[in-house]
C-alpha positions as CSV (number, residue, x, y, z in Angstrom):
1,M,43.2,14.6,-0.5
2,T,41.2,17.5,0.4
3,T,40.0,17.8,-3.6
4,A,39.3,14.0,-3.7
5,L,37.1,14.4,-0.5
6,L,35.2,17.8,-1.9
7,V,34.4,15.8,-5.4
8,F,32.9,12.3,-3.7
9,G,31.0,14.4,-1.5
10,T,29.9,16.4,-4.4
11,A,29.0,13.0,-6.4
12,L,27.4,11.5,-3.3
13,F,25.2,14.2,-2.9
14,A,24.2,14.8,-6.4
15,F,23.3,11.0,-6.6
16,A,20.9,11.3,-3.3
17,I,19.3,14.4,-4.8
18,G,18.9,12.4,-8.2
19,S,17.5,9.1,-6.6
20,S,15.2,11.3,-4.4
21,A,13.7,13.2,-7.8
22,A,13.6,10.1,-9.8
23,A,11.5,8.1,-6.4
24,M,9.4,11.4,-6.1
25,L,8.4,11.2,-10.0
26,Q,7.9,7.5,-9.5
27,R,5.3,8.0,-6.7
28,D,3.3,11.1,-8.5
29,R,3.4,9.1,-11.4
30,L,1.1,6.4,-9.4
31,I,-0.9,9.0,-7.8
32,R,-1.7,10.4,-10.9
33,S,-2.8,7.6,-12.2
34,G,-6.3,8.3,-10.4
35,E,-6.6,4.2,-9.4
36,S,-4.5,4.3,-6.6
37,F,-5.2,5.1,-3.2
38,P,-3.1,5.3,0.1
39,C,-2.9,2.1,2.7
40,R,-1.5,0.2,5.4
41,V,-1.0,-3.7,5.3
42,R,-0.2,-6.3,7.1
43,S,0.7,-9.8,6.5
44,S,-0.1,-13.2,8.1
45,G,3.4,-14.7,7.5
46,G,4.6,-15.7,4.0
47,A,3.8,-13.0,1.7
48,G,7.5,-11.2,1.8
49,L,5.9,-7.8,3.8
50,G,8.0,-8.5,6.9
51,S,6.6,-9.6,10.7
52,R,3.3,-11.2,11.1
53,N,0.0,-9.4,12.4
54,R,1.7,-6.0,12.7
55,W,0.9,-3.3,10.2
56,L,4.0,-2.0,8.0
57,R,5.8,1.2,8.9
58,G,4.2,4.4,7.3
59,R,1.7,4.2,4.8
60,A,2.0,2.8,1.0
61,R,0.1,3.5,-2.3
62,A,-1.5,0.4,-3.7
63,M,-3.4,0.0,-7.1
64,W,-5.2,-2.8,-8.6
65,V,-4.4,-4.2,-12.1
66,R,-6.7,-7.0,-12.9
67,D,-6.6,-9.4,-9.6
68,V,-2.8,-8.1,-8.8
69,L,-2.8,-5.6,-6.1
70,V,0.4,-3.2,-6.8
71,L,1.9,-1.8,-3.8
72,Q,4.7,1.0,-3.6
73,R,6.4,1.6,-0.3
74,G,9.2,3.9,0.6
75,H,9.8,7.5,-0.4
76,L,13.7,7.9,-0.7
77,V,14.0,4.2,-1.9
78,P,10.5,3.3,-3.0
79,R,10.0,-0.8,-3.6
80,T,7.4,-2.0,-5.6
81,L,5.7,-5.1,-4.6
82,A,3.1,-7.3,-6.7
83,L,0.5,-9.4,-4.6
84,S,-1.8,-12.0,-7.0
85,V,-4.7,-12.1,-5.3
86,R,-7.4,-15.2,-5.3
87,L,-10.0,-13.8,-3.4
88,P,-11.0,-11.9,-0.5
89,D,-11.1,-14.1,2.3
90,D,-14.4,-12.0,4.1
91,A,-16.2,-8.7,3.4
92,I,-14.7,-5.4,3.8
93,R,-15.3,-4.4,7.4
94,E,-14.5,-1.4,9.3
95,A,-11.2,-1.0,11.7
96,G,-11.5,-1.2,15.0
97,R,-11.1,1.9,17.5
98,G,-7.4,2.8,17.0
99,E,-6.4,-0.5,15.3
100,V,-5.0,1.2,12.1
101,R,-3.6,4.8,12.3
102,G,-2.8,7.4,9.3
103,L,-6.0,6.7,7.3
104,G,-8.4,9.3,8.5
105,R,-11.8,8.7,10.7
106,D,-13.2,5.2,10.2
107,P,-10.4,3.1,8.0
108,L,-12.1,0.0,6.1
109,I,-9.8,-3.4,6.3
110,V,-10.5,-6.0,3.5
111,K,-8.5,-9.6,4.1
112,L,-7.3,-10.9,0.9
113,R,-6.0,-14.5,0.1
114,L,-2.9,-14.4,-2.0
115,E,-2.3,-17.0,-5.0
116,D,0.3,-18.7,-2.8
117,G,-1.7,-18.9,0.3
118,P,-0.9,-16.6,2.9
119,L,-3.8,-13.9,3.9
120,V,-3.1,-10.1,3.8
121,E,-4.8,-7.6,5.3
122,V,-5.3,-4.2,3.4
123,A,-6.7,-0.9,5.5
124,G,-7.7,2.0,3.5
125,R,-9.6,5.2,4.0
126,S,-13.4,4.7,4.0
127,R,-13.9,7.1,0.9
128,D,-11.8,4.7,-1.1
129,S,-14.1,1.8,-0.3
130,T,-14.0,0.8,-4.4
131,L,-10.8,1.3,-5.1
132,L,-9.9,-1.0,-1.8
133,A,-11.9,-3.5,-3.2
134,G,-10.8,-3.8,-6.3
135,P,-12.0,-6.3,-8.8
136,F,-13.9,-8.0,-5.7
137,L,-16.6,-5.3,-5.5
138,A,-18.9,-7.9,-4.1
139,A,-17.1,-7.4,-0.9
140,V,-18.0,-3.9,-0.6
141,V,-22.0,-4.8,-0.9
142,T,-22.2,-5.8,2.8
143,L,-21.0,-2.2,3.8
144,A,-24.3,-0.4,2.2
145,P,-26.4,0.5,4.7
146,R,-30.0,-1.4,5.2
147,S,-32.9,-0.1,4.0
148,D,-35.6,-1.9,6.1
């Protein structure tokens, strides 16, 4: 009986270490692509992102592939979600004080209209504004300071 428990425990431990290593490799591959950025996401409902109007716990990594925003969440069990975006619903805006945490000073938020209708807000660091805008670079233009 003790031998069986020892073998089972060893196998379980090996599985946990292997899956953690695979998750880290997958995340590192996304980071090394150079086109990904850390972000936080919240949905107005219907996008498969949990409850409405609350930022998902923890940061995600995102990357644009044409007009699809690919999100990867989770450290031990990575989950990948592809959001097909129709267009930005508004220009990129600066987050209000205390609105988003974990993205440094002065994070930016873009509101995206998905192909199937719901709105999703994606927040990113201010230095990642062009990566955050992705194929919708016109949304960044409004952030440029005026030269009067």
